[in-house]
C-alpha positions, 0 to 999 in steps of 0.5 A, spaced: 782 869 206 785 863 211 788 864 218 793 859 220 793 858 228 798 853 231 798 849 237 804 845 238 802 839 234 795 842 231 794 846 225 787 849 225 785 853 219 779 858 220 776 861 214 774 868 215 768 868 210 764 862 214 758 865 213 754 862 208 748 866 208 751 873 210 747 874 216 753 876 221 753 869 224 758 864 222 756 857 221 758 854 228 754 859 231 748 859 226 743 853 226 741 854 219 747 858 215 743 858 209 737 862 211 739 869 213 732 870 217 735 864 222 740 866 227 742 867 234 739 874 234 733 873 230 726 873 234 723 866 235 716 866 232 712 862 237 708 855 235 710 855 228 715 849 229 721 853 227 727 855 231 729 862 229 733 864 234 737 858 234 736 856 242 734 849 240 727 850 241 721 853 238 718 859 242 711 856 245 705 861 247 703 859 254 696 863 254 693 859 249 686 856 252 686 849 251 682 847 245 676 844 249 675 850 253 674 854 246 668 852 242 671 853 235 670 849 229 675 849 223 673 845 217 675 842 212 682 840 214 685 840 209 682 846 205 683 848 198 678 853 196 674 855 203 675 855 210 669 855 214 670 857 222 664 856 227 664 859 234 659 857 239 659 861 246 666 864 244 669 870 245 673 870 239 673 877 235 678 876 230 682 871 226 689 871 223 692 866 218 700 866 218 704 861 214 710 857 217 715 863 217 710 867 221 708 872 215 701 874 216 697 872 210 690 874 212 686 877 218 679 879 219 674 881 224 669 875 227 663 878 227 658 873 226 658 866 229 660 863 222 665 865 217 667 863 211 674 865 208 677 864 201 683 860 201 685 860 194 690 866 194 694 862 199 700 858 198 699 850 199 702 848 205 701 848 213 698 855 216 696 857 223 689 860 224 689 864 230 683 866 234 684 873 238 679 876 243 677 883 243 684 885 246 687 881 240 690 876 245 691 869 242 685 865 245 686 859 240 689 856 234 689 851 229 693 848 224 690 847 217 693 844 211 692 848 204 692 843 198 691 844 191 
C-alpha cells in the first residue's frame, strides 16, 4: 500500500509496510530492520558490542572492576575443548558464559580456585565470561574465542 503526499513541487511516496523484520518499527526508526530483536524499544545488553536499542552505542557496565584488580586467569584463548579458570584471592563465586546476543550458555558455581569448563557444546565464535561475587554482582569479565 502506498500513500502519496504532495508538497507543492515534491511528491513523496511512503510504503506503509516499511518494516522488513515486522517488529513494529519502520526502517527509518529501526537501526537493523532485518532483526526483530533490535529496535528502539529493545533492552540493550551491556558489553556485548551490539546496539540492541538503536541509541547509537552499546550499553556499558560501569561496576566492573579493572582486570588488574581481580586476580583471575582464563586460558586458553582461543579455546576449543576446555576453558581453564584460575582465581587467587578473588571474591568470584559464580561464572556465567554468554554469547554475543546475550543468551546465557553456561553457569556454574566457582567453588575451588581452579575450574575447568567443557566448551565442546558451545558454538564457534566469541563468548563473554562473567565472574560474579556472592551477591551475583559482576566483578570481572573476559572475552573468549571458541574455535573448532
